[in-house]
C-alpha positions in Angstrom: 63.5 -16.9 40.4 61.8 -14.5 38.0 59.1 -14.7 35.4 59.7 -13.4 31.9 56.8 -12.6 29.6 57.0 -13.8 26.0 55.0 -11.4 23.8 53.7 -11.7 20.3 56.4 -9.9 18.2 55.9 -7.0 15.8 55.6 -8.7 12.4 55.2 -5.7 10.2 54.0 -2.1 10.1 50.5 -3.1 8.9 50.2 -6.5 10.7 48.2 -6.2 13.9 47.6 -9.8 14.8 48.8 -13.4 14.2 47.4 -16.9 14.4 49.1 -19.5 16.6 49.8 -22.6 14.4 51.8 -24.9 16.8 53.5 -24.8 20.2 56.9 -26.4 20.3 57.1 -26.1 24.1 54.6 -27.0 26.8 54.5 -26.0 30.5 57.4 -27.7 32.3 59.6 -27.9 29.3 63.1 -26.5 29.4 63.6 -23.5 27.0 66.9 -22.1 25.8 67.6 -18.6 24.7 66.5 -18.0 21.0 65.0 -21.6 20.8 61.8 -21.8 18.8 58.9 -21.8 21.2 55.9 -21.6 18.7 55.0 -21.1 15.1 52.6 -18.3 14.0 51.0 -17.2 10.8 49.9 -13.9 9.4 48.2 -13.1 6.0 51.7 -12.7 4.6 53.8 -15.6 5.8 54.4 -18.3 8.5 57.1 -17.6 11.0 58.7 -18.9 14.2 58.9 -17.1 17.5 62.1 -17.7 19.5 62.4 -17.5 23.3 63.6 -14.3 24.8 64.9 -16.0 27.9 66.4 -19.2 29.2 64.5 -21.2 31.8 61.4 -23.4 32.1 58.0 -22.8 30.4 55.7 -21.7 33.2 52.5 -21.0 31.4 50.9 -20.9 27.9 48.2 -18.2 27.6 46.8 -19.0 24.1 45.8 -22.2 22.3 46.5 -23.3 18.8 44.4 -21.4 16.2 43.9 -18.5 18.6 44.3 -15.0 16.9 46.6 -12.9 19.1 47.2 -9.2 18.8 50.8 -7.9 18.5 52.3 -7.1 21.9 50.1 -9.5 23.8 51.7 -11.8 26.4 51.4 -15.3 24.9 53.5 -17.3 27.4 55.6 -17.0 30.6 59.0 -18.4 31.2 60.5 -19.0 34.7 64.2 -18.1 34.8 66.9 -18.3 37.3 67.5 -14.5 37.2 66.8 -12.6 40.4 63.5 -10.7 40.5 65.2 -7.4 40.9 67.2 -7.7 37.7 64.5 -9.4 35.6 63.1 -6.2 34.2 66.5 -5.1 33.1 67.3 -8.4 31.4 63.9 -8.6 29.8 63.7 -5.2 28.2 66.5 -5.3 25.7 65.5 -8.9 24.6 62.0 -7.7 23.7 63.4 -4.9 21.7 65.8 -7.2 19.9 62.9 -9.5 19.0 60.9 -6.7 17.6 63.8 -5.5 15.5 64.3 -9.1 14.2 60.8 -9.2 12.8 60.5 -5.6 11.7 60.5 -5.4 7.9 62.6 -2.8 6.1 59.9 -1.7 3.7 58.4 1.8 3.8 55.3 1.1 1.7 52.3 -0.8 3.0 49.3 -1.6 0.9 46.6 1.0 0.5 44.0 -1.2 2.0 46.2 -2.3 4.8 47.0 1.3 5.7 43.3 2.2 5.6 42.4 -0.8 7.7 45.2 -0.1 10.2 44.0 3.5 10.7 40.4 2.5 11.2 41.4 -0.5 13.4 43.5 1.8 15.6 40.7 4.3 15.9 38.2 1.6 16.7 40.5 0.0 19.3 40.9 3.4 21.0 37.1 3.7 21.2 36.9 0.2 22.6 39.5 0.8 25.2 37.9 4.0 26.4 34.5 2.4 26.7 35.4 -1.0 28.1 38.9 -1.2 29.7 40.9 -4.1 28.5 38.4 -5.8 26.1 40.1 -6.4 22.8 38.5 -6.6 19.3 40.4 -8.1 16.4 40.5 -6.1 13.1 38.3 -8.7 11.5 35.5 -8.2 14.1 35.8 -4.4 13.9 35.5 -4.6 10.1 32.4 -6.7 10.2 30.9 -4.5 12.8 31.7 -1.4 10.8 30.2 -2.7 7.6 27.0 -3.9 9.3 26.5 -0.6 11.2 27.1 -2.2 14.7 28.1 0.6 17.1 30.7 0.3 19.8 27.9 0.4 22.3 26.3 -2.7 20.8 29.6 -4.4 20.3 30.4 -4.1 24.0 27.1 -5.8 24.9 27.8 -8.9 22.7 28.8 -11.8 24.9 32.1 -13.2 23.7 32.9 -16.9 23.5 36.6 -16.4 22.8 39.6 -16.3 25.2 38.8 -14.1 28.2 35.4 -13.2 26.8 36.8 -11.9 23.5 34.2 -11.4 20.7 35.0 -13.8 17.9 34.0 -13.8 14.2 31.3 -16.3 15.0 29.9 -14.2 17.7 29.6 -11.0 15.6 28.1 -12.9 12.6 25.6 -14.6 14.8 24.6 -11.2 16.4 24.2 -9.6 13.0 22.2 -12.6 11.7 19.8 -12.4 14.7 19.5 -8.7 14.3 18.5 -9.0 10.7 15.9 -11.8 11.4 14.2 -9.7 14.1 14.0 -6.7 11.8 16.1 -4.5 13.9 17.4 -1.3 12.3 20.2 0.7 13.8 19.5 4.3 14.5 22.6 6.5 14.1 22.6 9.1 16.9 26.2 10.0 16.7 28.7 10.1 13.8 31.5 8.9 16.1 29.4 6.0 17.3 29.5 4.2 13.9 32.7 2.8 12.5 33.0 3.2 8.7 35.3 0.9 6.7 33.6 1.0 3.2 36.4 -1.0 1.5 35.5 -4.0 3.5 31.7 -4.0 3.1 31.7 -6.6 0.4 34.4 -8.6 2.2 32.2 -9.0 5.3 29.3 -10.0 3.1 31.6 -12.7 1.6 32.4 -13.8 5.1 28.8 -14.2 5.9 28.2 -16.1 2.7 31.0 -18.4 3.7 29.3 -19.2 6.9 26.0 -19.9 5.2 27.7 -22.1 2.6 28.8 -24.3 5.5 25.2 -25.2 6.1 24.5 -26.1 2.5 23.5 -29.7 1.9 24.9 -31.3 -1.3 23.4 -34.3 -3.0 25.1 -37.0 -5.1 28.6 -38.5 -4.8 30.7 -35.5 -3.6 33.7 -35.0 -1.4 33.8 -31.8 0.8 37.3 -30.4 1.4 37.8 -27.7 3.9 40.0 -24.8 2.7 43.2 -24.5 4.6 44.2 -21.1 6.0 46.5 -20.2 3.1 43.9 -21.0 0.5 41.3 -18.9 2.3 43.7 -15.9 2.3 44.5 -16.4 -1.4 40.8 -16.5 -2.3 40.2 -13.3 -0.3 43.1 -11.5 -1.8 42.1 -12.4 -5.4 38.5 -11.4 -5.0 39.6 -8.1 -3.3 41.9 -7.4 -6.2 39.1 -7.9 -8.8 36.9 -5.5 -6.8 39.6 -2.9 -6.4 41.2 -2.7 -9.9 39.7 -2.4 -13.4 41.6 -5.4 -14.9 42.7 -5.3 -18.5 45.0 -7.9 -20.1 47.1 -7.5 -23.2 49.0 -10.2 -25.0 52.0 -10.5 -27.3 54.6 -13.1 -28.3 58.4 -13.1 -28.4 61.0 -15.1 -30.2 63.3 -16.1 -27.4 65.6 -18.4 -29.4 68.7 -16.4 -28.6 68.0 -16.5 -24.9 67.3 -20.3 -25.0 70.5 -21.0 -26.9 72.6 -18.8 -24.6 71.2 -20.5 -21.5 71.8 -23.9 -22.9 75.4 -22.9 -23.7 76.4 -21.4 -20.3 74.2 -23.2 -17.7 76.8 -25.8 -16.7 79.7 -23.3 -16.5 77.4 -20.8 -14.7 76.5 -23.3 -12.0 80.2 -24.5 -11.6 81.5 -20.9 -11.3 78.7 -19.3 -9.3 77.5 -22.2 -7.3 73.8 -21.6 -8.3 71.7 -22.5 -11.3 70.6 -20.0 -14.0 67.0 -20.3 -14.8 64.8 -18.2 -17.2 63.3 -16.3 -14.3 66.3 -13.9 -13.7 66.5 -13.3 -17.4 62.8 -12.3 -17.5 63.3 -10.1 -14.4 66.4 -8.4 -16.0 64.2 -7.5 -19.1 61.3 -6.3 -16.9 63.6 -4.0 -14.9 65.0 -2.3 -18.0 61.5 -1.6 -19.2 60.2 -0.3 -15.9 63.0 2.3 -16.0 61.6 3.5 -19.3 58.0 3.4 -18.2 58.0 4.2 -14.4 54.2 4.5 -14.1 54.0 0.7 -14.3 55.9 0.6 -11.0 53.2 2.4 -9.0 50.1 2.1 -6.8 46.9 4.0 -6.3 45.9 5.8 -3.1 42.4 7.2 -3.6 42.9 9.8 -6.4 46.6 9.9 -6.0 49.2 7.9 -8.0 52.2 6.7 -5.9 55.2 6.1 -8.2 57.7 3.8 -6.5 61.3 4.7 -7.0 62.5 1.3 -5.7 62.0 -1.6 -8.2 61.0 -4.6 -6.1 60.0 -7.6 -8.2 57.7 -10.2 -6.8 57.8 -13.7 -8.3 54.9 -16.0 -7.8 56.2 -19.3 -6.5 54.3 -22.6 -6.1 54.5 -24.3 -2.7 54.4 -28.1 -2.2 50.7 -28.0 -1.2 49.7 -26.3 -4.4 49.3 -22.8 -2.9 51.1 -19.8 -4.3 53.2 -17.3 -2.4 55.0 -14.2 -3.8 58.5 -13.6 -2.4 60.0 -10.3 -3.4 63.5 -9.4 -4.8 64.3 -6.0 -3.3 66.1 -3.4 -5.4 66.2 -5.7 -8.4 67.6 -2.9 -10.6 70.8 -2.9 -8.5 71.6 -6.6 -9.1 73.4 -8.1 -12.0 72.4 -11.4 -13.5 74.4 -13.5 -11.0 72.8 -11.5 -8.1 69.3 -12.0 -9.5 69.9 -15.7 -10.0 71.1 -16.1 -6.4 68.0 -14.2 -5.1 65.6 -16.1 -7.3 66.9 -19.5 -6.2 67.2 -18.6 -2.6 63.7 -17.2 -2.3 62.2 -20.1 -4.3 63.9 -22.7 -2.1 62.8 -20.9 1.1 59.2 -20.7 -0.2 59.1 -24.4 -0.9 60.6 -25.3 2.5 58.4 -22.8 4.4 61.4 -20.8 5.5 60.5 -17.4 4.2 60.7 -14.4 6.6 57.9 -11.8 6.9 60.1 -9.2 5.1 60.6 -11.6 2.1 57.0 -11.2 1.0 56.6 -7.4 1.5 57.3 -4.3 -0.5 56.8 -5.7 -4.0 56.1 -3.1 -6.7 55.6 -5.4 -9.8 55.0 -9.1 -10.0 56.1 -11.8 -12.5 54.3 -15.1 -12.7 55.6 -18.0 -14.8 52.5 -19.9 -15.9 54.7 -21.7 -18.5 56.3 -23.7 -15.7 53.0 -25.6 -15.5 52.7 -26.1 -19.2 50.3 -23.2 -20.0 50.8 -21.2 -23.1 49.4 -18.0 -21.6 47.3 -16.7 -18.7 45.3 -13.8 -17.5 46.9 -13.1 -14.1 45.2 -11.2 -11.3 47.0 -8.0 -10.0 48.8 -8.4 -6.7 47.4 -5.4 -4.7 48.4 -2.6 -4.3 50.5 -3.0 -7.4 49.0 -1.9 -10.8 50.4 -4.6 -13.1 51.5 -8.2 -13.3 53.2 -10.0 -16.1 52.8 -13.7 -17.0 55.2 -15.7 -19.2 54.0 -18.8 -20.9 55.7 -22.0 -21.9 58.5 -21.8 -24.5 57.5 -23.9 -27.5 59.3 -24.6 -30.8 57.2 -23.4 -33.7 57.6 -22.8 -37.5 57.6 -19.0 -37.9 58.3 -16.6 -40.7 61.7 -15.0 -40.3 62.7 -11.8 -42.1 66.2 -11.8 -43.5 68.1 -9.5 -45.8 67.6 -12.1 -48.5 63.9 -12.3 -48.0 61.4 -14.1 -45.8 61.9 -17.7 -44.8 60.2 -20.2 -42.5 62.4 -21.4 -39.6 61.9 -23.3 -36.3 62.1 -20.9 -33.5 61.6 -20.9 -29.7 58.4 -18.8 -29.2 56.8 -17.7 -26.0 53.5 -15.8 -25.2 53.5 -12.9 -22.7 50.4 -11.5 -21.1 50.1 -8.5 -18.7 47.1 -7.6 -16.6 47.1 -3.9 -15.5 44.9 -1.5 -13.6 43.0 0.5 -16.2 42.3 3.2 -13.6 45.8 4.7 -14.3 47.3 2.5 -17.0 45.7 3.0 -20.4 45.8 0.4 -23.1 48.5 2.3 -25.0 50.9 2.3 -22.0 50.1 -1.3 -21.1 50.6 -2.6 -24.6 53.7 -0.5 -25.1 55.3 -1.8 -22.0 54.5 -5.4 -22.8 55.9 -5.0 -26.3 59.1 -3.4 -24.9 59.6 -6.5 -22.6 59.1 -8.8 -25.6 61.6 -6.8 -27.6 64.2 -7.0 -24.8 63.8 -10.8 -24.8 64.0 -11.0 -28.6 67.1 -8.9 -28.8 68.9 -10.9 -26.1 72.7 -10.8 -26.7 73.7 -14.4 -27.3 77.4 -13.5 -27.0 77.1 -11.9 -23.6 79.0 -13.1 -20.5 77.4 -13.6 -17.2 
């Protein structure tokens, strides 16, 4: 008999930890090769971890809701393989598992890259000072923003697994230190971890803790945010702090597009085996305009502008629980309308059924959100960091409008739609933002009603 370690897989270049959501196997249960053992979650997407060996579940090392670093052993499986050959059998399987979860993107968010660098540095300091004690990136960020040195951090008693310092422990320590009037004296530059981008974030986390102690009067119902809602709230607030948001509006006469879709949708589904919605038509127009205005497809890194050559369009998708997630259509400029329709429908279905992979939500360079699907005429969307623009399309409504003809102006019933785009005014001026938005509207208005698909 041999014992095989099941480790937390590598879930992305910038993802350092994951939360355990559910164990599908318990000690004593039989486990097959590649059978789902547990479900985990990151700030990107939920995922399943398959078994890397066949045997019997020997031991589970972490509980539900524990935050586990990538590479940590989370369970042990007893196999029938001889001890001498277990290492050889185990090695390739671990490599295969890492490959399965490794995303194909090359770009990580500016903030994620920054946090990863600091977290790596801080973990190195932690290891050199205190052997195997692990500090999560969240704990390190809070410590950095509050001026808690590694020396202090190592002295904080942890209540987590194996004495690990949890978020509650560090916040309680900071709170007690403030009450006692203690002030940190910096004796060494290397002794203090500096992560300025997360200072406000840690204050928000402390505010969250204090809010839990608030007493409300009257007839109220208190609903605890789920994990996804907390992440969305954090990302939206961070985006507002990061980018100087400006929103421009325009409207488009999409009558030709509506008429064309009504005409071909049945034949399209019969021939291609998938439905044609408005979303791939919107993406098609956006891609054409990004090629004309490439600065829209970029991100900001300090005082540098990173222009992305790949056009990866994220599409905000509503989940059954009301939360939103943004799956990404990679290399959208290389797909025709049929390819876009297949990608849109596949990603949307996977999002609604919680079957998205980690790679499906990474690498976006521009985002489209359809607020019209919920009946809204227009919206002021928040930029999906580290992108610099997001476009919202409103509901398509029939309205009487003035139509210019060679014989003079006339009033006609047309299908009209509002478009709005929020963009980062640090690098996109109003002229470029408005010009791009108008270009998208023109693409939709000049839709070829005689085209094939």
